[in-house]
C-alpha positions as CSV (number, residue, x, y, z in Angstrom):
1,M,-15.6,19.5,8.5
2,E,-16.3,18.6,4.7
3,T,-17.3,14.9,3.1
4,I,-16.8,13.2,0.0
5,A,-19.8,11.0,-0.4
6,M,-19.4,8.1,-2.9
7,P,-20.4,8.6,-6.4
8,V,-23.6,7.6,-7.6
9,M,-24.2,5.4,-10.5
10,E,-25.5,8.0,-12.7
11,A,-22.4,10.4,-11.8
12,I,-19.6,8.0,-12.8
13,S,-17.9,8.7,-16.4
14,K,-18.5,5.6,-19.1
15,E,-15.2,4.8,-19.2
16,N,-15.7,4.0,-15.2
17,R,-18.6,1.7,-15.6
18,R,-16.6,-0.7,-17.2
19,Y,-14.5,-1.0,-14.3
20,I,-17.4,-1.2,-11.6
21,H,-18.6,-4.2,-13.8
22,Y,-15.3,-5.7,-13.5
23,F,-15.2,-5.4,-9.4
24,N,-18.6,-6.7,-8.8
25,E,-17.8,-9.1,-11.1
26,R,-14.4,-10.6,-9.5
27,L,-15.2,-9.0,-6.1
28,G,-18.7,-8.8,-5.6
29,H,-18.8,-4.8,-4.8
30,V,-16.4,-2.2,-5.7
31,P,-13.4,-1.2,-3.3
32,N,-14.6,2.6,-1.7
33,L,-11.4,3.6,-2.6
34,Y,-11.5,3.0,-6.4
35,L,-15.1,4.3,-6.1
36,A,-13.9,8.0,-4.8
37,M,-11.6,8.1,-7.2
38,M,-14.2,7.7,-9.8
39,H,-15.2,11.5,-8.9
40,S,-13.0,12.0,-11.5
41,A,-13.3,10.7,-15.2
42,H,-9.6,9.8,-15.5
43,A,-7.7,9.4,-12.1
44,F,-9.1,5.6,-11.6
45,E,-7.9,4.5,-14.4
46,S,-4.5,5.7,-14.4
47,F,-4.1,5.0,-11.4
48,Y,-5.4,1.2,-11.7
49,H,-3.1,0.9,-14.8
50,F,-0.1,2.1,-12.8
51,H,-1.0,-0.3,-10.6
52,R,-1.4,-3.2,-12.5
53,R,1.9,-2.4,-13.8
54,K,4.6,-4.8,-14.0
55,T,7.3,-4.9,-11.7
56,S,10.1,-7.1,-10.7
57,L,9.0,-7.6,-6.9
58,S,6.7,-10.4,-6.4
59,L,3.3,-10.0,-4.8
60,R,4.8,-10.5,-1.2
61,E,7.1,-7.6,-1.5
62,R,4.7,-4.9,-2.3
63,E,2.4,-5.9,0.2
64,A,5.2,-5.5,2.1
65,I,5.5,-2.0,0.9
66,S,2.1,-0.7,1.3
67,L,1.5,-2.0,4.5
68,V,4.8,0.0,6.1
69,T,3.7,2.9,3.8
70,A,0.2,3.1,4.9
71,Q,0.9,2.8,8.2
72,L,3.5,5.6,8.9
73,N,1.2,7.4,6.6
74,G,-1.1,6.6,9.2
75,S,-4.0,5.4,5.9
76,S,-6.5,3.3,8.2
77,Y,-8.5,2.4,5.4
78,C,-5.3,1.1,3.2
79,I,-3.9,-0.5,6.4
80,S,-6.8,-2.3,6.9
81,A,-7.5,-3.0,2.7
82,H,-3.6,-4.2,2.7
83,T,-3.5,-6.3,6.0
84,M,-6.3,-8.6,4.1
85,I,-4.2,-8.9,0.9
86,A,-1.0,-9.8,3.1
87,K,-3.3,-12.3,4.6
88,L,-4.1,-13.8,1.1
89,N,-0.9,-13.6,0.0
90,G,0.3,-15.9,2.9
91,F,1.5,-13.8,6.1
92,S,0.7,-14.1,9.7
93,D,-1.0,-11.8,11.9
94,H,2.3,-11.8,13.6
95,E,4.0,-11.2,10.5
96,I,1.5,-8.3,9.1
97,M,2.3,-6.6,12.9
98,Q,6.0,-7.0,12.4
99,L,5.5,-5.2,8.9
100,R,3.6,-2.3,9.9
101,N,6.8,-1.7,12.4
102,G,8.4,-1.6,9.5
103,K,10.9,-5.2,9.7
104,A,10.6,-8.4,8.9
105,N,12.7,-10.4,11.5
106,F,11.0,-13.7,9.8
107,N,12.6,-13.2,6.6
108,A,16.2,-11.4,6.2
109,K,16.1,-9.9,2.6
110,L,12.6,-9.5,3.5
111,D,13.3,-7.6,6.1
112,V,16.0,-5.3,4.4
113,L,13.7,-4.2,1.9
114,V,11.3,-3.3,4.6
115,R,13.7,-1.0,6.6
116,L,14.7,0.5,3.0
117,V,10.9,1.3,2.6
118,K,10.8,2.8,6.4
119,A,13.8,4.6,5.9
120,V,12.8,6.5,2.4
121,V,9.4,7.7,4.0
122,E,10.4,8.9,7.6
123,N,13.5,10.4,5.3
124,K,11.1,11.9,2.5
125,G,13.9,10.8,0.1
126,R,16.6,12.3,1.4
127,P,20.3,10.6,1.4
128,I,20.0,6.9,3.4
129,A,23.1,5.2,2.8
130,S,23.0,1.8,5.1
131,E,20.0,1.1,4.0
132,L,20.8,1.5,0.4
133,T,23.6,-0.3,1.3
134,A,22.1,-3.0,2.8
135,F,19.5,-3.3,0.0
136,F,22.0,-4.1,-2.9
137,H,24.1,-6.5,-0.3
138,A,20.7,-8.9,0.1
139,H,21.0,-8.9,-3.7
140,Y,18.3,-6.5,-4.6
141,T,19.2,-5.1,-8.0
142,K,18.5,-1.3,-9.1
143,E,15.7,-2.7,-11.3
144,Q,14.0,-3.8,-8.0
145,L,14.7,-0.5,-6.4
146,I,12.7,1.4,-9.1
147,D,10.2,-0.6,-8.6
148,T,10.4,-0.2,-5.0
149,L,10.1,3.6,-5.5
150,Q,7.1,3.4,-7.5
151,A,5.6,1.1,-4.9
152,I,5.7,3.7,-2.7
153,G,5.0,6.7,-5.0
154,E,1.3,4.1,-5.4
155,S,1.1,4.0,-1.8
156,Y,1.3,7.3,-1.4
157,I,-1.5,8.3,-3.8
158,S,-3.8,5.9,-2.4
159,N,-2.8,6.9,1.1
160,F,-3.6,10.5,1.0
161,M,-7.0,10.0,-1.2
162,A,-7.9,7.7,1.3
163,K,-7.3,10.0,3.9
164,T,-8.0,13.1,2.6
165,L,-11.3,12.0,1.1
166,Q,-12.0,10.2,4.6
167,V,-12.8,7.1,2.3
168,P,-15.3,4.6,4.3
169,L,-14.0,1.1,5.4
170,D,-15.0,-1.8,3.6
171,F,-12.6,-4.2,4.5
172,P,-12.2,-5.9,8.0
173,E,-10.7,-3.3,10.6
174,V,-7.3,-4.1,11.6
175,P,-6.3,-4.4,15.0
176,P,-4.4,-1.2,16.6
177,F,0.0,-0.7,16.1
178,E,1.2,-2.6,18.8
179,K,4.9,-0.7,18.8
180,D,7.7,-3.6,19.4
181,D,9.9,-1.8,21.0
182,Q,12.4,-5.0,21.7
183,D,13.9,-4.8,19.0
184,E,13.9,-0.8,19.2
185,N,18.0,-0.4,17.8
186,D,17.8,-2.9,15.1
């Protein structure tokens, strides 16, 4: 199987090099997924501007969306990255595992969001009337629905890029997925 190595500094465009310095100063390294995107002179910058867009969703809601989508798409790189970020946003290990299972029994409103995301991803855009009804009854807005769909799309880009390029893990590896059969029907 063909593997794609991370680009060396000399191969990275001038535009992308400023991001290298930015992440080295902020994080001490450039996440491998971002580095892999730098094989293109334009892909990373476009992705990063999209990632940093204004949104009506909280950071916790965005992380929940990222965890559900990464789990359903089987992206171990993104699951590991977003597990670490979710912990930084105050989620416990137990809550993170629930999110990976597509639910949030610890927060009723977030649970509605997570179940909607799971339905959207699993149904690949086909109608999901009951989840949409629950979403709006939980006082989410049309703006938040659009922002949720954009967050799912962003996750798809990173999930499939990480999987296709076989991006090496540079975040703590997460424990295996534990399907929660206890609440199978809810």
